[in-house]
DOPA-952471 format. One record per residue (C-alpha): residue in three letters; x, y, z. Coordinates in nm, 4 decimals, decimal comma. Each point is the difference from the previous one (the first is absolute). Layout:
<pts>
 type       px       py       pz
  ALA        X        Y        Z
...
</pts>
This chain:
<pts>
 type       px       py       pz
  UNK   5,5845   6,3116  10,6101
  UNK  -0,1128  -0,1457   0,3292
  UNK  -0,3385  -0,1093  -0,1301
  UNK   0,1771  -0,1481  -0,3004
  UNK   0,2086  -0,2107   0,2289
  UNK  -0,2832  -0,1252   0,2156
  UNK  -0,1810  -0,1029  -0,3127
  UNK   0,3040  -0,1804  -0,1303
  UNK  -0,0007  -0,2179   0,3092
  UNK  -0,3671  -0,0794  -0,0445
  UNK   0,0602  -0,0766  -0,3629
  UNK   0,2813  -0,2420   0,0802
  UNK  -0,2382  -0,2012   0,2149
  UNK  -0,2739   0,0142  -0,2620
  UNK   0,2327  -0,1149  -0,2738
  UNK   0,1030  -0,3009   0,2041
  UNK  -0,3618  -0,0970   0,0547
  UNK  -0,0918   0,0147  -0,3667
  UNK   0,3220  -0,1506  -0,1299
  UNK  -0,1624  -0,3324  -0,0767
  UNK  -0,2622   0,1735  -0,2100
  UNK   0,2423   0,1764  -0,2263
  UNK   0,0504  -0,1174  -0,3509
  UNK   0,2517  -0,2745  -0,0395
  UNK   0,1245   0,1014  -0,3396
  UNK   0,3400   0,1612  -0,0334
  UNK   0,0243   0,2899  -0,2409
  UNK  -0,2171  -0,1113  -0,2881
  UNK   0,1221  -0,1018  -0,3395
  UNK   0,0898   0,3440  -0,1390
  UNK   0,2357   0,0527  -0,2889
  UNK  -0,2478  -0,0879  -0,2724
  UNK  -0,2733   0,2422   0,1056
  UNK  -0,1320   0,2211  -0,2772
  UNK  -0,1947   0,3243   0,0132
  UNK  -0,3670  -0,0366  -0,0760
  UNK  -0,1534   0,1908  -0,2909
  UNK  -0,3359  -0,0039   0,1774
  UNK  -0,1173   0,1862   0,3095
  UNK   0,1886  -0,0729   0,3207
  UNK  -0,0743   0,1159   0,3531
  UNK   0,2760   0,0227   0,2617
  UNK  -0,0430   0,0556   0,3717
  UNK   0,2691   0,2196   0,1569
  UNK   0,0278   0,0440   0,3765
  UNK   0,2042   0,2387   0,2120
  UNK   0,0023   0,1699   0,3394
  UNK   0,0437   0,3693   0,0645
  UNK  -0,1604   0,3339   0,0697
  UNK  -0,2346   0,2057  -0,2167
  UNK   0,2759   0,1745  -0,1933
  UNK   0,1470  -0,3349  -0,1056
  UNK  -0,3405  -0,1258  -0,1093
  UNK  -0,0500   0,3046  -0,2221
  UNK   0,3449  -0,0255  -0,1546
  UNK  -0,0333  -0,3746  -0,0585
  UNK  -0,3366   0,0440  -0,1693
  UNK   0,1551   0,2618  -0,2313
  UNK   0,2702  -0,2503  -0,0916
  UNK  -0,2628  -0,2689  -0,0625
  UNK  -0,1810   0,2401  -0,2343
  UNK   0,3236   0,0597  -0,1940
  UNK   0,0579  -0,3754  -0,0278
  UNK  -0,3516  -0,0675  -0,1255
  UNK   0,0396   0,2652  -0,2705
  UNK   0,3063  -0,1829  -0,1306
  UNK  -0,1655  -0,3404   0,0347
  UNK  -0,3721   0,0559  -0,0643
  UNK  -0,0859  -0,3714   0,0151
  UNK   0,1250  -0,0223   0,3623
  UNK  -0,2167   0,1241   0,2857
  UNK   0,1690   0,0466   0,3377
  UNK  -0,2133  -0,0032   0,3110
  UNK   0,1709   0,1601   0,2974
  UNK  -0,0508  -0,1420   0,3500
  UNK   0,1577   0,2205   0,2645
  UNK  -0,0072  -0,0104   0,3775
  UNK   0,1812   0,1426   0,2966
  UNK   0,2878  -0,1954   0,1477
  UNK  -0,2025  -0,1429   0,2866
  UNK  -0,2532  -0,1780  -0,2213
  UNK   0,2218  -0,0718  -0,2993
  UNK   0,1752  -0,3114   0,1281
  UNK  -0,3083  -0,1695   0,1412
  UNK  -0,1757   0,0563  -0,3324
  UNK   0,2934  -0,1284  -0,2037
  UNK   0,0377  -0,3096   0,2183
  UNK  -0,3685  -0,0771  -0,0349
  UNK  -0,0071   0,0384  -0,3782
  UNK   0,3151  -0,2056  -0,0461
  UNK  -0,1365  -0,2775   0,2212
  UNK  -0,3252   0,0064  -0,1976
  UNK   0,1887  -0,0251  -0,3299
  UNK  -0,1335   0,3428  -0,0899
  UNK   0,3109   0,2165   0,0252
  UNK   0,0312   0,3204  -0,2035
  UNK   0,2209  -0,0306  -0,3074
  UNK   0,2420   0,2796   0,0951
  UNK   0,0947   0,0406   0,3655
  UNK   0,1875   0,2714   0,1877
  UNK   0,2257  -0,2027   0,2320
  UNK   0,2046   0,0819   0,3099
  UNK   0,3457  -0,1376   0,0725
  UNK  -0,1111  -0,1603   0,3275
  UNK  -0,2480  -0,2264  -0,1789
  UNK   0,1653  -0,0635  -0,3353
  UNK   0,1646  -0,3245   0,1086
  UNK  -0,3134  -0,1195   0,1796
  UNK  -0,2143   0,0271  -0,3138
  UNK   0,2728  -0,1096  -0,2392
  UNK   0,0944  -0,3141   0,1899
  UNK  -0,3643  -0,1062   0,0119
  UNK  -0,0276   0,0219  -0,3773
  UNK  -0,2337   0,2982  -0,0042
  UNK   0,2186   0,2218  -0,2227
  UNK   0,1159  -0,0248  -0,3600
  UNK   0,3710  -0,0157  -0,0811
  UNK   0,0274   0,3199  -0,2050
  UNK   0,2908  -0,1446  -0,1938
  UNK  -0,2567  -0,2090  -0,1877
  UNK  -0,1488   0,3175  -0,1492
  UNK   0,3142   0,1736  -0,1212
  UNK  -0,1558   0,0310  -0,3436
  UNK  -0,2340   0,2652   0,1428
  UNK   0,1916   0,1296   0,3016
  UNK   0,3245   0,1907  -0,0553
  UNK   0,2280   0,0219   0,3049
  UNK   0,3070   0,1202  -0,1902
  UNK   0,0078   0,3439   0,1654
  UNK   0,0084  -0,1354   0,3548
  UNK   0,3192  -0,0217   0,2023
  UNK   0,0787  -0,3684   0,0513
  UNK   0,0261   0,0428   0,3780
  UNK  -0,3414   0,1651   0,0071
  UNK  -0,1537  -0,2729  -0,2133
  UNK   0,1466  -0,2624   0,2323
  UNK  -0,2109   0,1291   0,2890
  UNK  -0,3062  -0,1563  -0,1652
  UNK   0,1529  -0,3445  -0,0532
  UNK  -0,0803  -0,3005   0,2177
  UNK   0,1837  -0,3285  -0,0571
  UNK   0,1303   0,1309  -0,3319
  UNK  -0,3399   0,0960  -0,1388
  UNK  -0,1254   0,3554  -0,0531
  UNK  -0,3230   0,0246   0,1956
  UNK   0,0053   0,3762   0,0507
  UNK   0,1004   0,2953  -0,2149
  UNK   0,1302   0,2788   0,2264
  UNK  -0,2030   0,3172  -0,0398
  UNK   0,1948   0,2529   0,2001
  UNK   0,3236  -0,0190   0,1918
  UNK   0,1088   0,1244   0,3362
  UNK   0,3137  -0,0246   0,2052
  UNK   0,0780   0,0611   0,3633
  UNK   0,1400   0,3410   0,0897
  UNK   0,0818   0,2327   0,2865
  UNK  -0,2113   0,3144  -0,0159
  UNK   0,1453   0,3160   0,1539
  UNK  -0,1809   0,3175   0,1016
  UNK   0,2402   0,2638  -0,1338
  UNK  -0,2002   0,2869   0,1531
  UNK   0,0526  -0,1447   0,3488
  UNK   0,3712  -0,0559  -0,0644
  UNK   0,0372   0,3591  -0,1225
  UNK  -0,1877   0,1285   0,3055
  UNK   0,2479  -0,1754   0,2302
  UNK   0,3060   0,0829  -0,2177
  UNK   0,0750  -0,3686  -0,0514
  UNK   0,1530  -0,0846  -0,3409
  UNK  -0,1639  -0,2569  -0,2221
  UNK   0,2087  -0,3202   0,0242
  UNK   0,1902  -0,1404  -0,2965
  UNK  -0,2174  -0,2945  -0,0983
  UNK   0,2733  -0,1423  -0,2213
  UNK   0,2099  -0,0906   0,3009
  UNK  -0,2093  -0,0005   0,3150
  UNK  -0,0577  -0,2897   0,2376
  UNK  -0,2749  -0,0977   0,2441
  UNK   0,2205   0,1362   0,2792
  UNK   0,0144   0,3338  -0,1863
  UNK  -0,3790   0,0055  -0,0116
  UNK  -0,0155  -0,0611   0,3741
  UNK   0,2509   0,2791   0,0725
  UNK  -0,1757   0,2607  -0,2131
  UNK  -0,3286  -0,1149   0,1480
  UNK   0,1309   0,0722   0,3474
  UNK   0,1038   0,3506  -0,1147
  UNK  -0,3500   0,0703  -0,1304
  UNK  -0,1665  -0,1305   0,3156
  UNK   0,2252   0,2182   0,2165
  UNK  -0,0811   0,3038  -0,2114
  UNK  -0,3704  -0,0905  -0,0069
  UNK  -0,0322   0,0360   0,3771
  UNK  -0,2388  -0,2902   0,0540
  UNK  -0,2492   0,0918  -0,2726
  UNK   0,1968  -0,1126  -0,3052
  UNK   0,2104  -0,3151  -0,0241
  UNK   0,2640  -0,1067  -0,2433
  UNK  -0,1197  -0,3370  -0,1253
  UNK  -0,3412  -0,1564  -0,0341
  UNK   0,0493  -0,3440   0,1519
  UNK   0,0420  -0,2885  -0,2456
  UNK  -0,1732  -0,3299   0,0657
  UNK  -0,3595   0,0930  -0,0782
  UNK  -0,1394  -0,0845  -0,3465
  UNK   0,3689  -0,0537  -0,0655
  UNK   0,0267  -0,3237  -0,1959
  UNK   0,1991   0,1952  -0,2566
  UNK   0,2457   0,1118   0,2666
  UNK   0,0336  -0,3546   0,1294
  UNK   0,0728  -0,1223  -0,3524
  UNK   0,2687   0,2681  -0,0358
  UNK   0,1552  -0,0872   0,3362
  UNK   0,0199  -0,3699  -0,0934
  UNK   0,1414   0,0712  -0,3466
  UNK   0,2623   0,2469   0,1244
  UNK   0,1149  -0,2780   0,2333
  UNK   0,0401  -0,2314  -0,2985
  UNK  -0,3129  -0,2016   0,0695
  UNK  -0,3641   0,0032  -0,0982
  UNK  -0,3329   0,0024   0,1777
  UNK  -0,1152  -0,3172  -0,1822
  UNK   0,1814  -0,2495  -0,2179
  UNK  -0,1261  -0,1246  -0,3366
  UNK  -0,2081  -0,2699   0,1688
  UNK  -0,1687   0,2460   0,2331
  UNK   0,1949  -0,0889   0,3143
  UNK   0,0680   0,2860   0,2426
  UNK   0,3726   0,0550  -0,0334
  UNK   0,0789   0,3428   0,1432
  UNK   0,3231  -0,0470   0,2004
  UNK  -0,0874   0,0063   0,3725
  UNK   0,2961   0,2273   0,0797
  UNK  -0,1097   0,2497  -0,2682
  UNK  -0,3538  -0,0029   0,1409
  UNK   0,1375   0,0474   0,3507
  UNK   0,1954   0,3058  -0,1204
  UNK  -0,3177   0,1325  -0,1653
  UNK  -0,1930  -0,0187   0,3287
  UNK   0,2998   0,1409   0,1915
  UNK   0,0248   0,2956  -0,2377
  UNK  -0,3682   0,0862   0,0488
  UNK   0,0459  -0,0238   0,3780
  UNK   0,3127   0,2202  -0,0071
  UNK  -0,1786   0,2668  -0,2050
  UNK  -0,2616   0,0301   0,2717
  UNK   0,2326  -0,0319   0,3019
  UNK   0,2477   0,2609  -0,1320
  UNK  -0,2701   0,2458  -0,1002
  UNK   0,0321  -0,0125  -0,3776
  UNK  -0,3533  -0,1409  -0,0256
  UNK  -0,3052   0,0936   0,2086
  UNK  -0,0709  -0,1838   0,3265
  UNK  -0,1705  -0,3393  -0,0552
  UNK  -0,3428   0,1227   0,1105
  UNK   0,0017   0,2736  -0,2662
  UNK   0,1402  -0,2341  -0,2627
  UNK  -0,2772  -0,2548   0,0610
  UNK  -0,2659   0,2691  -0,0154
  UNK   0,1337   0,1269  -0,3341
  UNK   0,0412  -0,3528  -0,1354
  UNK  -0,3667  -0,0758   0,0555
  UNK  -0,1072   0,2938  -0,2161
  UNK  -0,0220   0,0516  -0,3725
  UNK   0,2824   0,1121  -0,2253
  UNK  -0,1130   0,3598   0,0468
  UNK   0,0351  -0,0409   0,3774
  UNK   0,3582  -0,1251   0,0006
  UNK   0,2775   0,2015   0,1603
  UNK   0,1399   0,1041  -0,3382
  UNK  -0,3395   0,1051  -0,1327
  UNK  -0,0708   0,2072   0,3123
  UNK   0,3473   0,1620   0,0002
  UNK   0,0935  -0,1509   0,3355
  UNK   0,2899  -0,2001  -0,1462
  UNK   0,2582   0,1135  -0,2537
  UNK   0,0763  -0,3450  -0,1453
  UNK  -0,2066  -0,3080  -0,0698
  UNK   0,0029  -0,3124  -0,2112
  UNK  -0,2561  -0,0168  -0,2781
  UNK  -0,0664  -0,1233  -0,3508
  UNK   0,1057   0,2608  -0,2535
  UNK  -0,3524   0,0062  -0,1430
  UNK  -0,1319   0,1294   0,3346
  UNK   0,1868   0,3288  -0,0429
  UNK  -0,2951   0,1819  -0,1576
  UNK  -0,2415  -0,1004   0,2761
  UNK   0,2510   0,0746   0,2774
  UNK   0,0836   0,3400  -0,1523
  UNK  -0,3667   0,0922  -0,0268
  UNK  -0,0595  -0,0954   0,3642
  UNK   0,3179   0,1685   0,1232
  UNK  -0,0251   0,3235  -0,1934
  UNK   0,3793   0,0258   0,0244
  UNK   0,2850  -0,0873  -0,2335
  UNK   0,0794  -0,3710   0,0056
  UNK   0,2864  -0,1644  -0,1865
  UNK   0,0698  -0,3653  -0,0762
  UNK   0,3445  -0,1220   0,1048
  UNK   0,1733  -0,3272  -0,0757
  UNK  -0,0162  -0,2486   0,2846
  UNK   0,2855  -0,0032   0,2526
  UNK   0,2459  -0,2822  -0,0517
  UNK  -0,0481  -0,0258  -0,3761
  UNK   0,3564   0,1207  -0,0611
  UNK   0,1303  -0,3296   0,1394
  UNK  -0,2728  -0,2410  -0,1088
  UNK  -0,2565   0,0593  -0,2733
  UNK  -0,3186  -0,1438   0,1426
  UNK  -0,2542   0,2191  -0,1799
  UNK  -0,2493  -0,1706  -0,2268
  UNK  -0,3053   0,0805  -0,2046
  UNK  -0,3293  -0,0718   0,1719
  UNK  -0,3018  -0,0102  -0,2273
  UNK  -0,2857   0,2208   0,1117
  UNK  -0,2321  -0,2653  -0,1441
  UNK  -0,0272  -0,2394  -0,2925
  UNK  -0,2269  -0,0725  -0,2922
  UNK  -0,0955  -0,3677  -0,0076
  UNK  -0,2314  -0,2128  -0,2155
  UNK  -0,2250  -0,2740   0,1303
  UNK   0,1101  -0,3487  -0,1018
  UNK  -0,3669  -0,0726  -0,0694
  UNK  -0,0568   0,2936  -0,2332
  UNK  -0,1847  -0,1023  -0,3148
  UNK   0,1742   0,2822  -0,1845
  UNK   0,3692  -0,0078   0,0993
  UNK   0,1150   0,1620  -0,3248
  UNK  -0,2335   0,2979   0,0409
  UNK   0,0906   0,0235   0,3697
  UNK   0,3687   0,0127  -0,0957
  UNK  -0,0820   0,2661  -0,2581
  UNK  -0,1587   0,2114   0,2750
  UNK   0,3081  -0,0476   0,2197
  UNK   0,2179   0,1063  -0,2903
  UNK  -0,2066   0,3167  -0,0385
  UNK   0,0160   0,0763   0,3719
  UNK   0,3755  -0,0535   0,0070
  UNK   0,1194   0,1421  -0,3303
  UNK  -0,2426   0,2584  -0,1364
  UNK   0,1213   0,3601   0,0446
  UNK  -0,3526   0,1455  -0,0111
  UNK  -0,1106  -0,2358   0,2761
  UNK   0,3063   0,0929   0,2050
  UNK  -0,0760   0,3725  -0,0318
  UNK  -0,3387  -0,0666   0,1570
  UNK   0,1288  -0,2214   0,2824
  UNK   0,3270   0,1931   0,0663
  UNK   0,1309  -0,1281   0,3383
  UNK  -0,3336  -0,1013   0,1518
  UNK   0,1273  -0,3574   0,0180
  UNK   0,3633   0,0950   0,0691
  UNK   0,2921   0,1076  -0,2141
  UNK  -0,0471  -0,2002  -0,3224
  UNK   0,2109  -0,3149  -0,0140
  UNK   0,0168   0,0336  -0,3790
  UNK   0,3102   0,2155  -0,0603
  UNK  -0,1266   0,1362  -0,3314
  UNK  -0,3338   0,0991   0,1526
  UNK   0,1754   0,1528   0,3009
  UNK   0,1934   0,2305  -0,2340
  UNK  -0,3139   0,0810  -0,2001
  UNK  -0,1881   0,1420   0,3001
  UNK   0,2962   0,1734   0,1631
  UNK  -0,1115   0,3476  -0,1133
  UNK  -0,3484  -0,0522   0,1441
  UNK   0,1038  -0,0842   0,3566
  UNK  -0,0305   0,2203   0,3077
  UNK   0,3237   0,1012   0,1716
  UNK  -0,0338  -0,2667   0,2689
  UNK  -0,1026  -0,2701  -0,2476
  UNK   0,3017   0,0946  -0,2107
  UNK   0,2232  -0,0169   0,3086
  UNK  -0,1326  -0,3488   0,0733
  UNK   0,0724  -0,1056  -0,3584
  UNK   0,3456   0,1588   0,0078
  UNK   0,0796  -0,1927   0,3172
  UNK  -0,0348  -0,3277  -0,1875
  UNK   0,2545   0,1279  -0,2505
  UNK   0,2453   0,0994   0,2761
  UNK   0,0233  -0,3251   0,1922
  UNK   0,1827  -0,3214  -0,0783
  UNK  -0,2288  -0,2995   0,0279
  UNK   0,0815  -0,3669   0,0322
  UNK  -0,2142  -0,3030  -0,0806
  UNK  -0,3438   0,0168   0,1636
  UNK  -0,0866  -0,2226   0,2953
  UNK  -0,2344  -0,2894  -0,0648
  UNK  -0,3660   0,0840   0,0299
  UNK  -0,1512  -0,0309   0,3441
  UNK  -0,0690  -0,3726   0,0512
  UNK  -0,3455  -0,1278   0,0682
  UNK  -0,0775   0,0378   0,3709
  UNK   0,2458   0,2836   0,0616
  UNK  -0,2440   0,2854  -0,0489
  UNK  -0,0089   0,0173   0,3814
  UNK   0,3531   0,1363   0,0064
  UNK  -0,0845   0,3628   0,0823
  UNK  -0,2181  -0,0986   0,2957
  UNK   0,2710  -0,2301   0,1361
  UNK   0,2710   0,2604  -0,0510
  UNK  -0,1972   0,2764   0,1695
  UNK  -0,0675  -0,2140   0,3059
  UNK   0,3641  -0,0918   0,0488
  UNK   0,1205   0,3574  -0,0537
  UNK  -0,2400   0,1104   0,2720
  UNK   0,1304  -0,2721   0,2306
  UNK   0,3559   0,1245  -0,0522
  UNK  -0,0873   0,3693   0,0417
  UNK  -0,1872  -0,0667   0,3245
  UNK   0,2758  -0,2327   0,1271
  UNK  -0,2247  -0,3054   0,0011
  UNK   0,2566  -0,1858  -0,2120
  UNK   0,3680   0,0327  -0,0826
  UNK   0,0878   0,0526  -0,3678
  UNK   0,1405  -0,3521  -0,0372
  UNK  -0,3087  -0,1501   0,1619
  UNK  -0,2262   0,1992  -0,2309
  UNK   0,2037  -0,1079  -0,3023
  UNK  -0,0301  -0,3683   0,0883
  UNK  -0,3725   0,0259   0,0716
  UNK  -0,0675   0,1971  -0,3209
  UNK   0,1672  -0,2614  -0,2196
  UNK  -0,1751  -0,2897   0,1745
  UNK  -0,3425   0,1613  -0,0232
  UNK   0,0270   0,1105  -0,3631
  UNK   0,1318  -0,3407  -0,1082
  UNK  -0,2918  -0,1677   0,1776
  UNK  -0,2463   0,2121  -0,1996
  UNK   0,1729  -0,0919  -0,3267
  UNK   0,0028  -0,3694   0,0906
  UNK  -0,3665   0,0070   0,0995
  UNK  -0,0977   0,1337  -0,3440
  UNK   0,1684  -0,2860  -0,1880
</pts>
């Protein structure tokens, strides 16, 4: 996660540099595209590990059997090289036809005319089995530039083995508040005797938590035009809450928190069984459980009883290059990836819990216990409209947030000072990218 973030920052700079080289077209004509009867070759690019590459190639093979005149050439990379490669090919007018896209960069590519509006290819791409709120996560300025692949939502993960060890009941997540989390966290820390704490500190890789905090306060992190709009008093309370967790012993001391925050997901306090509660995306449950080796359970977020702030976050999107010479065939491949049950049984939850409700039900019997728990969590929560996609320039948000949380924890800044500085700095990055 950390390397992902560093690379995002580098990518934001790179994208700004090459902006003038990007194609000036909007989303291509679309609408009248027809499938070719002759041979067609599509280029399909994605990032991921070896297991994803193998699964994706199996799905490509299935697609080619159904459409023998279409050849799909896979181009896969790890996260660190993916975005540089994509930026270079787009700038050179040589982008792959089908692109795996991340939420942080969707608006950047879309607003520079590099992506096709998928609404122009409805003849070949069925989105009828997608929840409207999920589908909306891939829209920019009213046009569908990304088809959500998998969905996640923010959650509170609890180590039920630790709670049982300390005879502390599992809280009622239908009614609990952030103050309740702090109180039970203090109980765990007291029982843990300095080796186990109650709550893994928020504020690190916590854009999701910041979104929730803003939405529960009736605001939003960004408005529709990309302006930073989180209410300063809500952000001040967010920083104050993190500080209180540490000062009152519910969370580890700042030095330990910073050390854990600089590690991988498997090195977090929840994953190493040194904290009983932590914020996470529901889709991280399987990885956290494997690292922990103990029983972990997803709970609804505190405060949701009073204000529903939960939303669907796409794990990633399928997009099509606006310069594709074969938009109809590219849409046909997206349709296969999104709607074919055989393809879904190969991919399972490798790219998240399927956003397609029909496909999600079709693979339910094939999921592991933790994957099923992650899918069930989406069915348990009440979601509201998704936030706008991260505006161009704001991919620096996690770095900015981490720095200001550290300043608050080490008493280098008061919560209200950190809130004011955070908003000013993030807005400056957004403005600079325009």
